[in-house]
N, C-alpha and C positions, 0 to 999 in steps of 0.2 A: 635492378629496381625491384624484381621479387624479393631479394634478400634485405632490401630496404624496408618495405614494407611488411615482412616477416617479423624482423628486429623492431619495428614500430610497435607492431600488436603485441611482443612481448614486453616491452618497456611500459605499455599502457599498463597491461595487465599487473606488472610489479610495483608500480608507482599507485594504483588504485587498491591492491592489497596493504600495501605498506603504509598507506595514508590512512585507512582503516583500521590497522591494527595501533598506530599512533594515537589516534582519536579515541580509541577504545581504552588505551593505557591511561590517558589523560584524564578520562572521565573515571575511571577507576578510582584514581588517584585523589579527585575532586569530591567524589562521594563522602569521602572521610572528613571533610569540613564540619564545622561546627554548624548545626543548623540555625539558620537566622533568625533574629527577634521575631519578626513577624509573622513566621512558621512554627512558632514554639507551641507545644502542646499537640502537635500531631501525633508524635509518636512518644510514649513511655520509653523507658530505658529498657524494658525487655522486646518491644517491638522495632526498636530503632535496630537492636542487635540482629532482628529477624530480618529486617529491610536490607541490612549491610550484608548481609550474608544472601538473600536474596541476589541482590545487585551482582554481587561478584560471582555468585554460582552461574547467573547468565553471561557474565564477562568471559568467562572460562568456558563457557561450551560455545558462546560465540565466536572465540578464537579459534577454537578447536573444528568447529563447521566452516570457518572462512578457511583455515589452514588447508582442509581436505578438499575444499573446492579449487583452491589456488590450485594446489599440487595435481590434481586432476586435469585442469585446464591447461597448466604448463605442459604437463605431460602429452597432451592430445594436441596442443598446437606445435610442442617442439618436436614430436615425432611423426607427424603427419597423419594422426588418428582421423582426423576429419576427411582428409583427402583418400585414406584406405577405405572408409566406411562409403564414401561416394562411389568409388570402383566397385565396392562390392553390390550396391543396391543398383548401380547403373545399368547392371546386366539383367536385372530382373523384369524390366518393363523398357519398352521405347517411348511411353509417355512420360515428358517430362513432370507433368503436375503430379502423377502417380508416384514417380522416383522422389520426387522432393517430400511429397507428404510421408512415404516410407521412411525417409532418411529422418526427418523431425520427429517421425513417432518413436523410431528407434531410440534417439538420443531423450525424448522424453521418458521411456520407458527405463532407460538406464538410469538418467539421473533420478527417477522416482524410488528405483531400486537402491541405490545408494543415498539417498536422504530420508527414506523410511525410517531406518531404524534410530537417526537422529531426532526425527519428529517423534517417534514413540519415547525416545528418552525425555525430550524436552515435556511432552504431557504427561507421561506416567512416571515420572521419576522427579524432575525438578517441579514441576506445576504440584504434582501432588503433595511433594514434602511441605511445599510452602502453604498447603490449603486451598490451593486454587482452582486445582482438577477436578470436574463435574462429568468428565468424558469417560463414557463406559467403552470397553473394548469392540462392541458393537456399534457404537454409533462412530468409534475413528473408523472403522472400517467401513461402514457405511458411507461416510464423507468421502472415502477414499474413491469407492466406486463412483458413486455420485461425481466427484471432481473428474474422474475419467470420463464419464459420459458427456459432460458439457465441454470439457477440452477437445473429445472427437468432434462433436456435434460443433460448437461454436468455432473453437481454435481453428481445427482443420476445415471448417467451412469458409473461413475467413480468409485461411490461407490459400486455399485452393481457388477462391474469387480472385484475390491478387495475383496470384501466378496466372490466370486464365487472362486477366486484364492485359499483364505484361505480354504475354504472347499475342493476344489479339492485336493491341496496339501499343508497341514499345515506344512509339514518338511522344504520346499524348498519357502514357502510364500514369506518371505522377499525378496529373490531375485527376483522372477518371477513378484511380484509386483513392485517392485522397476523398474525393466528394463519396465513394460508397463508405467507407470507412468512417468517414463523418457522420453520413446519415445514420450507419447503426450505433454509431455512440451515442446520439441524441436519442433514438431510438431506446437505447438500453437507459439511459438517464430517467427517462419517463416512465420506464415498464420494468425495471429492475427490480424492484420490489414486490412486484405482481409475479412475474416469471423465473427468477432465480433465486430468490429469497426463500419461496416455500419448499424448494429441495432439500433445505438443511434446516429449516427453523418454522416453526406455527408462528403466525402474525394474527393476533386476533384483536379486534376493535376494543379500547378502552371501554369498560363498563360502568354504566351510569352511577354515578357517585360523587362524592366530596371532590376527589382530583378530577374528573371530567369536568364538572361545574365550574371548577377553579379555572381549568385551562382554558374552557370555551368563554369565560367572562373576560380573562385576561386577553384572548384572541380579539374579541369585541372591541375592547378599550385599545388595543395596538391596531385595529383597524385591518385584521390580518385574518381573512377568511378560513378558518380551517376547521374542517369536519372530520378528515381522516387521521384519526389518533388512534396508533395500533401499539400492543405490547409485543415485544418479540421474547420467546423463550430462553434467552441468553444463558439462563441458570442450568441448562442441560449440558454444557459445555464447560463453563467456568464461573466462579463466584464475582468477576470483576463487572464493573458497569459501565454503560454507555448509554447514549442517546445520539441520532442524528435525523436530519432532515433530507430527504430525497423527493424525487419528481419535479416535473416540471409543470406550470400551469394547474389544470383542474385534477392533475396525476399528484400533486405536491400532499406530503404526507408526513408526519412527525411520527418516528418511531423508539419508543422508551423500551429499554431492556427491563425485564421483571426484576432483575437485580438492583435497578436503579430505584425502581419504586418501593422496593424492601427496604432501601438504604437510607432514604433521604424522606423528609418531611414535605408535605404540599406545596408549602411556599420555596421550599429549595427547588423542586421539581419544576415550579413554575418559571424560577429564575434560570433553571438550565433549558427549558424552552424558550423564553425570551432572548437567551442568546442565539439560540435556531433562528428565531423570528427577525433578529436583527442581521443575522446574515441575508436574509430574505428582503429584510428593508434596504440594505445595503447593495443587492444584486450582485453579491459575490459570486455565486454561481455563473451567472452571465458574464461577469468579467472574465471568470475564468476560462469559460468558452472561447470568449473572445480572444482571449492569448493562446490556447491551444491549437485552433483552428489554423491560423497562419503558421505556427509551430511547426504541425503536423505537415501542413502542405510543404514546407522546407526540406521535412525528411524525405517525403516521398519523392522531391525533385532531385535530391542527392542522391536517392537509393535508386532512381531511374537510370543515374549517370554511372553509379557505380556496378551496377548490375551487368553492364557491358564488358567490363574490365578482364580479361583474361589473367592479370596480373595478381587480382584479387584472390582468385581461385587458385592459382598456382603458389601463392604464400601459404595457401592452407593445405598444400600437399596434391592438389587437383591439376588437372591438363589443359583446360579450359573454362571459360566463363559459364557458369550456371547459375540458377537461383538461389539454391539452398547455400552452397559456399560463399557466393558473393554476399549473401545475404548476413552471412554469420562474421564474415572480414568487416562488413559495413557496419554493424553493432558494435564491435570493438573499437573500430576507428572513430565514430562518430560519438564514444563515451565521453570523452572530455568536454564537446559543446553540450552532452545533454546533461552532465554533471553542473556544468557552470548553470545552464537553465535552471535546475534543480536547485540551486543555492537562490537563484532568484526567486523562483516560485516558493522557496521556503520563507524567504524575506516578505514577500508579499503576503503569504498565508498568516504570517505572525501580525502582520497589520491590519488584515481581517479582522484576526481573533479580537484583536483590542478594541476596534470598531464594534465588533457585538459585543464585547464586554460593556463597553461606553453606555449603550443602548440599553442594557439592563440597569447599568448603573441611573440613568436619566430616568428609568421606569419605576426607579424607587425601591430595586430588589438587589442592590450592589451587594449588601451583607449576607443575603441569603445566599447570592453566587458564592462568595467567598467561604461560606460555611460548607457549601455543596462541594465546591474543589477540593477543598481540604479532606472531605469524607471521603471523596472518591480515590484522591491519592493516598490517604491513609490505607484504604481498603486494598489498594493495589500495591501497596509497598514500594511507592514511586521514589526516585532519587531526588531529594528536595535541594541539592547543590551539584547540578551536573556542570561540566567544563563549559565555559562560553564557547569556546572553537566545537565540540561536539553539539552544543545547541546550534549554533550556526550552520554546520552543515546538515546536521539529522531532524531536527526539530520543524516542525510545521506550526506548532503552537507555541507560543511563549512558555518561561517556565512557569510553576505555580507563584513564585516569588515575584517574578515580573508581574503576573496578573493582579497577586493581589497588592501591590505597591502603585499599580495605575488604578485599582478600583477604590483605593482608599486617597489617593489624591485630595 
């Protein structure tokens, strides 16, 4: 049985890696197709060549990083690396919570040592070459250090809490842990912008003026009580633009990247805002939460069963069930279900995007949204002809062509 579980883990890893590379290949080929008539004019000849070079550079880099990660995982699983590490850290403490925290801490540090050179190359070579990077070496290092601190406090804290709950009450672990993690998730949904974002970016209230007046006027017209409008200094890291809606209830806020404000006209920004308001009008955030809560409950229920299995630990080179080895094995064995749910969530997310776009259209800002989407895509050197299979698996948003087609119906 141990050998069967081991083989299943390897098969899942191989299939996942292979499918990812096949989709990447199909997407790279599809990117060379002629630009659709509806999207004509987004790129001139010179910029289109630049976009093609950018996409191919990212594809090659993605294949390299995925290949290295896959090779390391296969070696670790194949030669019992996780079991070896378990035996090493097991003698350092008799407290199972401390042992698991050390185990995952070592894996985190090792992963970061391996991935950092790739992150440096991506930021300071690829993104720099194509004119996107604004990150300084100082900002990069500070982001790393802040990330370590948050991982230690939040990640380590949640992990320790889950393990403590399991040791305290294994029978109802799944229910108690689910409730605790869900409560934390809802808390972060409300306060993420206030507690986490300031570690990395400055958020300042949008100053009085034409843009704020226009936003407040549209919000009143849309019967959407919005007073928290913030600008984030995204330009300190990249020239790419974005905007997002965050928070629940009185904590909801619209966050606009300074790059977006510099790139778009006032009416185009209002159309982007209207799209975010459309998400709120259709209660998309609440619908996502209503799906994620029972899904997470299922995960914790199954995890509670798998944590008791000696076979899972032995398949990774261990001797008996423990939290960290069983959690690793569970993560791999559960991944096919996770992938299927991810496909479903992407389909649902694309449906939500169409609904939000339609809200913009019915608000009389359809043309402005099309214009803003084209500008954002052009500025980001986006792929205008992605492969349908790649879109189905990886895209949470419809393609630009699909959105423009819907908006012009």
